[in-house]
N, C-alpha and C positions, 0 to 999 in steps of 0.2 A: 337349791330346788325347794319349792314350796311343798307343803304337805297335801295340797289338793290339786286337782286338775279339772280342766274344762271338758265336759262331756255333752254330746248332742243326744238327747233322749226323746223318744216318741211316747209322750203321755197320752196323746190323742191321735188317732189314725189321721195321717195327712199333715201332721204338724210336728216339727222338731223344736224342742226347747233346750236352751243351754243351762246346765246345772254344774255346780261344783261337787265333785266326788273325791273321796280319798284316793291318793295315788296307790296302786295295788302293792301289797307286800311281796317281796321276792323270796320264794322258797329256795331251798338248798340247790335244787336242780334247774332253777328257772333263771331267766334274765329279764331285766326291766328294759323295755324298749320305748324310746321316745319316738312316736310315730311322725313320719314326714308326709306320707301320702296313703290314702285309702280309696280304693276304687268303689264305685257304685255298681252293684250287681243287679241282675234281673230279679233275684229273689228279694233284695232290698226294696226294689221298686214295687213289687207285688205287695209286700207287707205294708209299705208306706201308703200305697194307693187304696188297697182293699182291706187291709187288716187280717188277711188270711192267705194261705197257700194250700190248695186242696182242702184237706180236712183239719188242718192246723190253724187255729185262730189266735190272734193276739188278744189276751185278756188283761195283761199287766204292762206297765211301762217297760219299753225295750230300747236298748241301744243297738242300732243297726250297724252293718259294715263287717266284712270278713275278708277284705283284700288288702292286707297291711304291708307296708314297707317302712323301715325306719332305722334308727341308730341305737345300739346297745348303750344304755346309761349305767347299768349296774349289773353285777352277776352274783348268783348264789354261790355258796362256799364249795359246792361240788363241781362247779362248771370249769372245764379246762379248755374247751375248744373255741371259746369266744372271749372277747375282752371289751371293756368300755371303749366306745369309738368305732367299733366294727359296724358296718352297714349290712343290714340283713333283709332277706325276704322271709316271711313268716307263713308256715303252713298252719292254717287256722283250726284244724280239727285235732283234738287230743284224744287218741284212742286209749283203751284200757290196758293194752299190751298183754292181757291174760287170756282172752277168749280164743277159741279155735280160729276165728277169722284173723285176729291179730297174729297168732302164732304161725299161720300159714302164709303170712305176707299180704293178705287181703284186708288190711286194717281199715280201709275205707268202708267196709261192711260191718265194722264193730258196732254192735247194738248199743254200747254204752259210750260211744264217742261224744266228747264235749266239743261242739262246733259253734263258734261265735255266731250269734244272731240267727241261729237255726232253732226254731221252737222245739222243745220248751226252754232252751237256753236264752236268757234275756240279756246277757253280756255281749257287747259287740266292740267294734274297733273305731267307731266315730268318737274318739277320745284322744287326749294328748299322750297317754301312756297305756301300755298293757304289760302285764307280766305273763311270760309264756315259757314252756319247757325249752331249754337250750337245744335239745335234740331235734326240735321242730323249727329251729331258726337257722337259716342257711346264709353263710357269709357271701356277700356279693363281690365279684372281682372289681378292680378299680375302674374298669370301663363300662360297668353296669350301674345305672343310677338307682336311687331308692324309689323313684317313680316306677321304673321298670321292675323293681323288686315287688312293688304292690301288684303289678300286672302279671307276676308269675302265677298267681292263683287262677285267674281265668285261662292263662296259657296252659296250665296243668290240666284243666278240664278238656281243652281242645286236643292236647297231646294224648291224653288218656283215651279220648274218643278215637283218635287215629290209630293208636296201638291196639285198642280193643277190637277194632274192625278186622284186623289181620290183613289190611291192604298191603299189596306187594308193589314193587317197582313196576311201572308201566300200566297199572290198573286205571280204570276210569271211575270217576266219582261225581256225584251230585250232592251239593250242600243246600238244604232248604233253610233259608234264614241267613242274612248277612249282617247280623249284629256282631258284637265282640266275639262270642263263642263260635259262631259260624266262620268268621274270618280267621280266628286262631286255629280252628280245626283245619281250615284250608292251608294255612301256613305250615302246620305240623305235617299234613299229608305231603305237601311239596318237599319238605325237608327229608321225607322218606322215599322220594323218587316217584311220587304220584303227581303227574303234571296235567293230565286230561281231566280238569276239574271244571264243572259247571256250577255256578252259584245262582240261586233263585231267590228273589225277594220282591216285595211290592214297592220298595222305595229306591228310586234311581240313585240318590246320593250314596246309599250303602253299596249299591252295585258298582258305582264308579270307584269306590274305595277297593272293592274286591278286584276289579280290573287293574287298578294301580298296583295292587299287591301281587298280581301275577296269575290270576285264574285264567283259564283258556276261554271260557264263555260265560256270559251272564244272561239271565232271562228275567225281564220285568213282568211278573205275573199279573200286574194290573193292566198290562197291554197285550200280552200273548198267553196262550194256553201252555202251561209249564210242561204237561205230559207230551203234547204234540211237538213242542220245540225240542225237548230232550230226545224224543224218538227220532226226530229228523237229524239230530247231531250224532246219534249212536247207531246208524244203520237199522233203525227200527227195532233195536234189541234192548235198550235201556242201559243203565250204568252198572258196573260191577258192585259198587258200594253207594248207598244213599244214606246221607246223614240228615236227620231231622233235628235242627237246633232252634227252631222258631218257637216251639211249644204251642203250635196252632193245631186245632182239631182238623182244619181243612188240609193242611200240609201232611199231617199224619195219615189221613185218608188217601192222599196221593202217592205215598211212598211205594206201595206195592207195584203200581203201574209204571213207576220210574225205574224199577229194578230189573236187571237182566235175569233170565232164568238161572237158578242156582246162585244168584247173587245174595248180597247181605244188606239188610236195613239196620242202621244204628240209631237208636232213639236216645237223644241227649236232652231235649227240651221238656219242661214241665208244662202241662196245660193248666189253666187257672182252675178248672173244675176237677182236675185229676183224672178225667175220663177222655176217651177218644174212640172213634170207630176205625176199623181197618178192613181191608179187602181180604178176608180170611181165605176164601176159596181160591183166589188168585195166588195167595202166598203158598198154600198147600200144593196147588197144581204145579207150581214152578219151583218147588223146594227152595223157597227163599228163607234164609236164616235171619232171625231177629236177634240183635244184640243190644244191650242197654249199657248206659254209662252213669255211674253214680260217683260224682266228684273225681277222685284220682288216687293213685297210690304209687309210691316210689318214683315220683316224677320230678320233683323239684331240682335235684342235681342236674338231670338231663336238660331241663328247661333253661336253667341258668347258663349252662355251657352253650346251648344253642344260641342264646341271646348274646353272650359274651363273644362268641366266634362270628357273629354277624349272619348266622344262618336264618334266624327269625328276627325280622325288624319290628320288635315289640312296640317301640315308641310310636310307630305309624298308626297304631290302633286308637290312640288317645286323641279325641277331638276337642274336649272341653276340660279345663281345670278351673275349679272354684276354690277360693279361700274358705277356710273352716267357718268363718263368720257368715258366709253366704251359702251354707249347706242346704238350707231350705230351698233357695233359688236353684241350686244345682240339682237337687232331687226332682224338683218340678220340671226343670228343663229336660232332664233325662227321660222323664215320662211323657211329656207333652210334645217333644220335638224329635221324635224318632226319625223324622225325615232329614234331620241335620246332625244328630248325635250318633257317633259309633260307640264311644266310650267316654264316660264322664268320671273324672277323678277329683277327689277333695284333697287340697293341700292343707295339712293339719297345722304346719308351722313354716 
C-alpha cells in the first residue's frame, strides 16, 4: 500500500481535480477503509453546481461525497468487532457522544457532529481511503454488496423519514419528488405496511421507476394538477401523510392542500434558498402536524437487515455508475440529466 491516495477535490466550483493526499492515519478506535463505491447526493450536486447550500458557502477546496461503502484495510488497536477484509457500510457523521442530544439517542442533532462534506467540514469520501470510527462502520452480510453498502446512507434518510412520520399500516401517503430519497422513502413506507402511496414528480422516467418499485399511483405534475389528482384519488380528503422530498418551494407550498384534516406533513428536502412559503391558515384550520427530518439516527442495522432480507430492493435505485476517473462527467450527468438519472454512483476502484 502506497503512502498516498488519489482524491477528487473541488478547488473551483463546478470542477473536480485529482490530487494525491496522504492516506489517513488510523487512530486506536478507527478502521482504515478502502472505498469501493460512493454515491452522489443532492447536497454534493448543490455544492458542486452553486458553491453553497442555503447560508453555507464553499470558500476553501473541498472533497465532496458522504455515501461510502468499502472494505476494511486496517484496524486500530482497540477495535474488536471488525477485521481487515470485512465489507462495510459507513455512517458518515461522527457525533461528540457527550452532549444531551447524543446522550438521549438523538445524535443526529449533535451540534458538534463531524459530517463528511457538510460545511464547514471540507473532508469527504471521493477518495481511495477514509479512516473512520469502527463503531460507525457496519459489517455487510454476504448477500449485500459494497455498492448497496454505499446506498445505506440515502436509505437511512428515507427510512428515518418514514419512521419520523409515525405512519401506520394501512395509511395513505403522498411523496413529492421521485428522486433517490423520494423512492427510498416510498420503499421504507411499503416495508412498514403503507401501500396506498402516490408519487408526484415532473419527470416521467422517475415516475416509471416509482411504479416499477410498487407505488399505487403516480402523478406527472407537468401534465396534471397534483392537488386535483390527489383529491380525486382520496375521496376529496387528501392523504394521511405527505412527504416533501424534492426541496422545491412550489411543492412545499402544495403540501397543506394535499394533506387530510388532522394529517401530517413531513419535510425532508432542502430548498436552495433555505426558504419556502406554506399555507399556514389551512394548516392551522385542519390541525395538520408538521414533522421534519435531519439525516437519521439508529437506522443502519435496520436498513442493512431490510436489504439483506430482500424487503427493500436497494440496487434498483442505482441508474448510473461512473469510474472514479470520470467523476466530473458523473457529477455533470447527475445534475444535467435528472430526466434519466435516479441515482448516480462513483466506483472508486
